[in-house]
N, C-alpha and C positions, 0 to 999 in steps of 0.2 A: 523545433518543438512548436506545437500548435498554440494558438492564442489562449491565454488563461481562461478557463471555463468558469464563469461566475456562478452559475447554478450548481455545478458539481462541487466547486470549492465550498459553497455554503452547506450542501448536504454532507460533505465529508467532515466538516468541523462543527456541525450542528450541536452535537452533544456537549461540546465544550463551551458553548455560548452561555452568557448570563440570561436570565429570564427576559430582560429588555432586548438583548441582542436576538434572542429567539423570536420575539415579536416582529422585529424588523426582518429577520430571515424568512419567517412565514409569509410576510407581505411580499417579499421579492419572489419567493417560490410560487405563490398563488396568483400573483398579479404582475408578471413580468412585462406584459404589454403596457400596462398603466405606468409602470416605473419608467420605461424608456421614453414615454411621452409626457413625463412630469418633471417639474423642477424639484430641487432638494427641499425648497420651502413647502411645496404641495405635499410631498411625501411626509415631511415632518408634521404638517397639519393633520393629515389623515391618521397618523399614528399617535398624534398628541405627544410628540417628543421634540426635543431641541434639534435644530439643524446640525449642531455640532455632534450630536449623538449619531445621526445618520452618517456624517462625514467620518467619524471614528470607526464606525462599522465597516465602511468601505475600505478604510486603511487596514482594518483587522483582517479582511479577507484578501489582502494583497494588492489593492489598487491605490493609485495616488490620490484619488478623491472620487466624488460622486459622478463627475462627468466621465472619467476613465472607466468607471464601473458600468455606466450606461452604454458606452461604446461596445464593451465586451459583451454585455447582455444582449444588445441589439443584434450583434453578429450571430448569436446563438438562436434567436427566434425569428429573424427576418424570413428565413425559409425553413420553417419548422418541419422536422421529420417525424412521422408517425411512430410513436414508441410502441410498436406492436408487442414488444417483449414484456411490457409492464403488466398486462392483464391476461392471464391464462383462464379461460372460461370452462365451466363444467362440460359444455357441449362441444368443445374444441375437438377436432379429429387428432389422431396421433401425429400426422405430418404437420399440422398447425402448431401443436405443442413443441415439436422438434424445432420448427423454424423460430418460434419465440424464444426458446432456450438458447439457440445459437445466436440470435440477435442480441439477447441479453448479455451473453459472454463477449460479443464483439463490442457492445457499448461499454461494458466494464473495462475492457482493455483500453479503449480509446480514451475514456474518462481518466483512467489512471495515468496514461501517457500525458494527458493534458496538464495534470497537476504535479507530475514528477519533478522533483528538485534536482536539476542536472548537476549542480555543484555538489550536492550530497552524494549523488550517484557516482560521480567521478572520484570523490574521496573514498567511497566504499570500495570501489575497484582497487584503489591504491592500498587501502588497508589489507585487502585480501591478497594482493600481489606480494606484500611484504610479510605476510603471516608465516610463522613457523608451523602453526597448526590452526585449523579452522574448526570450530565447534558450532553445530546448529541445534537450536532448541525450539520446541513448540509443544503444546499440549492439545489434546483432542484432535480435531481436524487439522490443525496447524502442525501437529507432530508428523503427519503424512508428508507435508510440504518439507519439513526438516529432513526426513529420510530421503526424499527425492533430491534435495540439495546435496546431501552426502553422496548419494549415488552418482550425481554429476561430477562433483568436485574431486572425487577419487581420481578422475582422469587427469587432473591438473598436475599430479605429482606432489601436491601439498597434502600432508597428513590431515585427514578429516574424520569427524565423528558425529554421531547423532544417536540419542537414546530415547526410547519410548517411556521407560520407567522413571518416575519423578526422583526416586532416590539415586539412581544411576546419574541422572542429569545434574543433581546438585553436587554429587561426589566429583564428577568430571569437571564441573565449574570451579571447584576448589583447587584443582590441579593445574589450572591455566597459568600462563606466565605473561609478562609484559610483551613478549614477542608473538603472542597468540591473538586471534580474533574470535569473538563470540557473536553469532547472529541469532537474534531472538525474533520469532515469528508469532504474531498474535493479532487477530482481527480487532478485538476490542482494546488491546493493550492494558487490560485491567485484571488479567488472570493472576490470582494470588500466588499460586505455585511458581509461575514463571517469573514474577517480580522478585520472589525470594531468591531464585537462581541468579537473576541479574545482580542482586546485591552481593551475592557470594562471588560472582565473576568480577565485579568491579573492584573488590578488595585485592585481587591479584594484579591489577594494573593493566589487564588486557584491554584491547580496543573492543568496543561494543557497537553493534549495528542493529537497529530495530526495523522490522517490516510490519506495519500496522495501518489501520484505516483511520485512526484518530490522532490528529496532530497535537492535541493537548492531553493525551492519555498519560498515565504514570510511566508507561514503558517509554514513550517518546521523551519524557523529561529525564529519565534515568540514563538512556543510551547516549553514546557520543554523537551519533548521527542517526537520522531516521529517513526511511523511504516509505511513502504513503500510498495506499491503494484506495480505490473508490468502488463501491458496489451498492446496489439497491435491493431491498427486500421485496419479494412478491408473496402471494398467498401460499404458494406451494414450495417456495425455496427461501430459506433464511438469508439475511444479509451476509452472515459469516460464511455460509456455504458458497454464496455468489462471489465472495472476495477471494476464494481460493485460487481461481484461475489467474487473478491478478498477482497474487503472491508467487505462484509458479512462474509467471512470466518475468517478474523482477529477478527471481533466482536465475532463470534462463539467461537474461540479459547480463547479469553479473558474471555468470559462468563463461559465456562466449567472450566477453571482454578479457577475462583472466586467461583463457585458453589462447586468445589472439596474441597476448603479450608473452606467454610461456610456451609458444609453439614448439621450439626446439627442446626445451627442458621436459616438456610433457610427452615427447615422442616415445621415449623409452618406456614410460609408464603405460601408454596406450598399447604398445606392442606386447608388453607382459600381460595386460588384461585380455587382449584379443587371443593370445595363445592359451591363456588359462580357460577362457570360456568356450574356445573352439571344441574342446573335448565334450562339451555338453550338448553339442548339436548333432542331430542324426545325419 
């Protein structure tokens, strides 16, 4: 796994920071060059906060202290890469827009990989391997990701389901068991309908997995474990839309791991699916 990304970790968790923490975060994001050439005392003086406050912030974003954070930050900006995906201009040609969109997607995937909690990922794979049934839930754009997940996991031989309708979702959640796994997909982790479904699912005793962009969101707090994505908003594409490719990639990674472990068990299922869809081809 790549070195922890300081700037992307800050961006991912920004909405969960206190006002004072957001002030520190803004300073780090806007003046990274100054930070790596400053002492903790100098940064504290600039922000008019205590050194202990800076130290706690560094711990909050996953570093042992200010020095460890500076090392990680320096590795990100010593050879800065032009972020051409960040600004799509009105006079950009179609091929320039295409390149910027592709570069944005590549950056989203790399940043998500950088912050991926490998322990949680491994535990999620084990949850899915032991599941009697897997249910995928999402609303809006995330519902499309849930349907894609069902489409993939049907091949594992484990019964799977995903519903677009909120009533169907909450009904299915009420019928889960302790042997089942529910996967909840939401960029913000704050969708009221989805959180209600989580509460219903939790009452059944099933295992719950969250895929979301915000580490301190209500969804993260409710789920047994969470896998986080990173994305950035641009003028022509919302942050939620940009996060979808990261959500899809996490689903892909989970699916491939499950298929690898269930290769023999899934063989019969794959054969049945291939025979069934063969008649649909010209």
